[in-house]
C-alpha angles and dihedrals in degrees: 000000000000092000089052092051091049090048092053091049092051092050090048091052092047089051094050092046092048091049093049089048091049091048093049089052092054118102109258119242108266120239109230119193114199136176125202125243107250142179123245147098125318116195123184104203139170115224121213142146128241147165126252117235139173113259092233125021127173125199109218112207140156132255096204134054126242147104121299104248101175137010118202099176134050137180114316092011115150110227135182131221108278096014114141108244101166142008130205126211105272101189095101093049092046089054090051088050092055089051094051090048088055090051092050090053092050091048092052092049091052090050090053092048092051091049089055091050089050091054091049091048091051092053092050088051092053092051091048094051093051090050092048092053088058091047092242098128132031122257093252091068091053091050091049092054090049091052092050089056092051093047092050090050092052091049090056093053092052091048089052091054091050091052093051089050092050090051091048089053090050091051089048092056091047089053088050090052088054089051091059084076108074114207130185111258094204143017107268152101128288106241096166136027116188103182140052133215111279093023118132119229125197119205103194114129099352132030109248113235114239102172139008115216126196114209099212126353092189085077119051141162138216122220104208123191106226118194116242089242090064102030089090089066096053118107129172111257097035114140117250131195122188142166135213129211091238091064107025094169095050122086115205124200132210143156133245106254106170141001107211118216095213109104124215115209116199117171090340092307110125115208133172128216115242118192114219119190113222130190113222105181095149092046093231092132116079130196114266095026113141111239122201101210135194114201111203109225093174135358130194118184127204094358132146110265143169136199114278089225090068090061091051093053113107119181118228130213091256091059092055090045091054091048093047087233128142113242108259120228090247090065095055098067133094115323087016132137126358093355092277119191139232092294103097097359104304096312091318130110125299108298116215116225113187125182107032125171091309095021119255139103132311113175123185129214131239118255121234114278091014095121090226122152124251121295117286096037109156118263100214137000111262094018108087117206113251115245127228101072121082121219115286094013111149118214114249114240109257095008119121113248101222126184126238118296111270093014118146116264092251091070096053111034124114120278095235092051091055107295120160129237111201114209095176100124116208120338093330109145117235094355129157136043105305120178137083124341130183091325102343132304140201139275127338100330125079092302130094123200126341109265089218094061116108118247090252093053090045092053092049092049089052094049090050092051092046089051089053092056123091119244091259095050092046092052092047091049090051093050091049093049091051091049091051095047088050090058093048098251125138121254118250125205122249118255125217097245105030122296140224119231113243136201091292094061096262119177130241104239139145143149100199130091118295110243097201120109109274114266091356097119135020095210115103121247095169125044101353124200117260112263120226113235117257124270115287132187114278123194115241095025111142100184134039090237090069089061097063117092125220121284118269121258110263115235131154141149132245144158133238132184130232124208105221125160090350089301132109115238121189122223124190117219141189109225135202134177120002132192096190092260101055132015128206120249115219098172143349144103095290132108136199112280097024113134115238122196117251102171137354127200113200101170089227099092109135118250117228127208134199121242086263093057099253113148112238099177091116097038108109092201092060113073129179112308112253126204132043127114109343095358138083110007097326126147124293125077109253126160115235100274109221 
């Protein structure tokens, strides 16, 4: 009996241990964090700091030296134009005036004396001439009398000039006497007083400043220092909100008035002064206050929006393992699982790269753990992979990359003559950057149409692609084509997965799925917004600000993930304005109130160690190791799978 009891106890312990071991081996329940899609305002703003100043300030100085005898204005005094605000001691200038008056009197007396001498010389000349006519005196005496007349006349002219100079000096001293009385040049408020009564001021090289007057403090301006990275988005008329430390709960408003071209370089940081007009009817704002401004570049009110963190969320292979879910094609593209490298398209499926240096096929291989399909998976819908190169084959340096025997010319032509570069990545449909290359390519990679196609076939292909577009995409494409034609550029053909304009002015266009990592970039690879042509000279423009056109409409593509029935479901979105926290949704299969995934914790993330064995799993500076076979920049020629 005792043996039976002991056996039962042993079996129970074994069962408990096995259950505990089995439970520990089970995958933990993932912790999924979601945020709902809401409606609200999205404001793209540029933050900066600036200083409040009066719109018009005048420095009141003095042109003469002297001692401040009286002050009739102080700080914050309201003055009117012509009002006496200070007076200097005039005693020294009055003494100089008396001296100049004496000089004028002496000069006048000298002039009168010389006039008498001239009259006497003329009489002697007349007598000498009469006597010479009667041959009573020699001719030399007549000539001497004539010279005396001319000399007296010249002395009179010199004396008259001296008299004018003395009068001018007298008037100068009288003007200086008037300048001892300081008056307000404008209507305004005294915001600074630099002298006190009894202080001596010396006006030698520069006029000393006595007061600083602000014309009207009900209208002020903020001089904000805008970084050179953001100054390109500044336009006159943009709305501005700002706060000051004196009133932390109040929000003040203003308008961008001017973007000055003079740069300021402080510690290798280049900034530009932007003038913001600010109303100050209640006189709360004071000159010199520091304003923390937010300049609104774009504002969208009451729009559908989602958290920007949801666009940055990228599921990993471990997440799909925990959820017992097959890796969807959308997760195999660029920036996909396990942070794969360039080999095999950043960890994605084998990207097809047709049209290398000599045209031809270069197909990458999938890295380990990438979840990519078998070798030879198509790179993009509508762009078949060229045969003739097995998976993982790396092109030999200097060897021509020729297409498959009998393949159409579009699969083996040179890249710069219109070759295509598929960035599809795995079996993703319509991936990559389709569109126009250096003269047009083929299929859904970088190329557009085959240059060997007849005009009729090209027209039919264009009509087929236009028919496959949505109305919004077609409208955007037409607007971009018209803008390009207005600039004189050639028109490129739309690619299946978003294109890249080439030398001929091709457009970036596509109606397929965007193969970039969701939320990784804000630039558009699908239907891009139409770009306003650059500034041109306009007759009648008086400032450089009038030559800048409006900012282009912001539009991009991204991907978010829904957590439904304990599965991750991708949704492709067209995105608009973003303020860093929320991003506007222009289109996509999402509705208000739906929960989008912002993060997921599985508990299965691999722990990395340093060569010394130190665990770096919790070190935020140590990310997943890149490289190795099929990862990082390892061997194998793979195109960058999109």
